[in-house]
C-alpha positions in Angstrom: 108.0 131.9 82.1 104.6 130.3 82.8 104.1 126.7 84.4 103.3 124.0 82.2 100.6 121.3 82.7 102.3 118.1 82.6 100.5 114.8 82.9 102.7 111.8 84.1 102.0 108.2 83.6 103.2 106.1 86.5 103.6 102.3 87.1 104.5 101.2 90.5 104.8 98.0 92.8 102.8 99.0 95.9 104.2 95.9 98.1 106.3 98.2 100.2 104.2 101.4 100.2 101.5 102.7 102.3 99.3 103.7 99.3 99.5 106.5 96.9 98.6 109.6 99.2 101.4 111.5 101.0 101.5 110.8 104.8 103.8 111.6 107.5 106.4 109.3 108.7 105.4 106.5 106.3 106.8 105.7 102.6 104.0 106.5 100.0 104.0 106.6 96.2 103.1 110.3 95.9 105.7 111.1 98.9 108.6 109.1 96.8 107.6 110.9 93.6 107.5 114.5 95.0 110.8 113.5 96.8 112.5 112.8 93.5 111.0 115.7 91.6 112.1 118.1 94.1 115.6 116.8 93.9 115.3 117.1 89.9 114.2 120.6 90.2 115.8 121.7 93.1 112.7 123.1 94.6 109.6 121.8 96.5 107.3 120.0 94.1 103.7 118.9 95.0 101.8 116.8 92.5 98.1 115.4 92.3 96.9 112.0 91.3 94.0 110.7 89.5 93.4 108.0 91.9 94.3 107.0 95.5 95.3 103.4 95.7 95.7 101.9 99.1 98.5 100.1 101.0 99.9 97.2 99.1 98.0 98.0 95.7 99.8 98.3 92.4 99.3 100.4 89.4 100.1 100.2 85.6 98.8 103.6 84.7 98.2 105.9 87.5 98.1 109.5 86.5 99.8 112.6 88.2 99.7 116.1 87.5 103.0 118.0 87.6 103.1 122.0 87.2 106.4 123.5 86.3 108.4 125.6 84.0 110.9 123.0 83.1 112.7 123.2 79.9 113.5 119.5 79.9 111.9 118.1 76.6 108.8 116.2 77.3 110.0 113.2 75.5 113.1 113.0 78.2 111.2 114.0 81.2 110.3 110.3 82.1 114.0 109.3 82.0 115.1 112.3 84.2 112.6 111.7 86.9 113.3 107.9 86.8 117.1 108.6 87.4 116.0 110.3 90.7 113.6 107.5 91.8 116.2 104.9 91.3 114.4 102.2 93.3 112.8 100.2 90.4 109.5 100.2 92.3 108.2 103.3 90.9 108.6 104.2 86.9 107.4 107.0 84.9 106.4 105.6 81.9 105.1 108.6 79.8 104.6 112.4 80.0 102.5 114.7 77.8 101.2 118.2 78.0 97.6 118.8 78.9 95.5 121.9 78.9 95.4 124.4 81.6 92.0 123.3 83.1 93.0 119.7 83.2 92.0 118.2 86.7 93.3 114.9 87.6 90.3 113.8 89.0 87.4 115.7 87.0 88.9 115.1 83.8 88.7 111.3 84.3 85.7 109.5 83.0 86.5 105.9 83.6 89.0 103.4 85.0 89.8 99.8 84.7 91.2 97.7 87.6 92.5 94.2 87.6 92.1 91.8 90.3 94.3 88.5 90.1 93.7 85.2 92.1 96.2 82.4 92.0 94.1 79.3 92.4 96.0 76.3 93.0 96.8 73.7 95.7 99.8 75.5 96.8 101.1 79.1 97.0 103.5 80.3 94.3 106.1 82.5 96.4 106.9 84.6 93.1 103.2 85.7 92.8 102.5 86.1 96.5 102.7 90.1 96.3 100.7 90.1 93.1 97.9 87.8 93.7 95.3 86.6 96.2 96.0 82.9 97.0 93.0 80.6 97.1 93.9 77.0 97.5 90.4 75.6 97.0 89.1 75.2 93.4 86.9 77.9 92.1 83.9 77.4 89.8 84.9 79.9 87.1 81.8 79.4 85.1 79.6 80.6 88.1 81.7 83.4 88.6 81.5 84.4 85.0 77.7 84.0 85.3 77.5 86.5 88.2 79.5 89.3 86.2 76.4 90.4 84.3 74.6 91.5 87.6 77.1 94.2 88.2 76.7 95.8 84.9 74.9 99.3 84.5 74.3 102.1 87.1 73.4 100.8 90.5 73.8 101.8 94.1 76.8 99.9 95.4 76.7 100.7 99.0 77.0 97.1 99.9 80.3 96.9 98.2 81.7 100.1 100.0 83.9 99.7 103.0 83.4 101.9 106.2 85.3 105.2 106.0 84.3 106.2 102.7 84.2 110.1 101.9 82.1 109.5 98.8 79.1 111.8 98.4 77.2 109.1 96.5 77.4 105.2 96.3 76.0 105.3 93.0 78.3 104.0 90.3 78.2 102.7 86.6 80.2 99.6 85.7 80.6 99.3 82.1 82.5 96.0 81.7 83.2 92.9 83.9 84.9 90.0 82.7 86.9 86.9 84.3 89.7 85.1 82.7 91.4 82.0 83.7 95.1 81.1 82.5 97.8 79.1 84.1 95.8 79.0 87.4 95.8 82.8 87.4 92.0 84.1 87.4 92.0 87.8 86.3 88.9 89.8 87.2 89.1 93.0 84.9 86.3 95.9 85.8 85.8 99.0 84.2 83.6 101.8 85.7 83.1 105.6 85.8 84.5 105.4 89.3 85.0 103.1 92.3 84.1 103.4 96.1 86.4 102.6 99.1 87.5 98.9 98.6 84.7 98.2 96.0 86.8 96.4 93.5 88.2 94.2 96.4 84.7 93.4 97.8 83.3 92.6 94.4 86.5 90.2 94.2 85.7 88.7 97.5 82.1 88.1 96.7 83.0 86.4 93.4 85.4 84.1 95.3 82.3 83.1 97.5 80.3 82.4 94.5 83.4 80.5 93.1 83.1 78.4 96.4 79.2 78.0 96.2 78.8 80.0 99.3 76.7 82.6 97.2 74.9 81.9 93.7 75.4 84.4 90.7 71.7 85.7 90.9 72.3 86.6 94.8 74.2 89.6 93.4 70.8 91.3 92.4 69.6 91.2 96.1 73.0 92.2 97.6 72.9 95.4 95.5 69.3 96.1 96.4 69.6 95.6 100.0 72.6 98.0 100.1 74.0 96.0 103.2 77.7 95.6 103.2 77.3 92.4 105.5 75.5 90.5 102.6 78.5 90.9 100.2 81.9 88.9 100.4 84.9 89.7 102.4 87.4 92.4 101.3 89.9 90.7 99.3 93.6 91.3 99.8 95.1 94.4 98.6 98.1 92.6 96.9 95.9 91.2 94.0 94.8 94.6 92.8 96.2 96.7 90.2 95.1 100.0 88.6 95.3 99.1 85.2 94.1 102.0 83.1 92.6 105.5 83.4 90.8 107.2 80.5 90.5 110.9 80.6 89.6 114.0 78.7 92.1 116.5 77.7 
């Protein structure tokens, strides 16, 4: 029997994991999934993810490609895999068949991330693993004014951390919006791809604008100068969630 191409949608709390990618001697999302799949199918299984999330980063719709001859009905496969994960931190939420030539990176044409900030005088302990805590009031209006300068195709070298393996730092941002509800500020950004720590650096820069350390129009010059030192700090990993991945099949 020929292998089937199965695309899994994965949600996870990344707090206790060293990111997506499998590594030796540390717990990762990919590593735990492959362990569960190997136990389910009673053979060594490897999967390929659509996006590499870092240590402490969460996901609602990570994608992972599984190739296997399984006879488990596709609609029951998530339940079968979840029974072997069994830790409530990683959950398979969907499974579909995809074409033979589907590639988990090349078939993706855009991604949406959310970055959440808890902006209040005191930390909310229930949100500490899912938001960046900022106690000083942020000027939301100024942060919103800055969003338009990120839109479109630009060289985002100033918003890329060192150690990136990207062939080019040119990316396109399709949408960037900021909402504020119950002291939680949500930065939602959609683009054709993101550089190493790009969303977290954008979030850190927007925090600087919210604190009047930078002005909205400064974003134009930061992008043009291509200097990482001109942008803001890299915001904490815990506030970042891979929200949605769009793909062709």
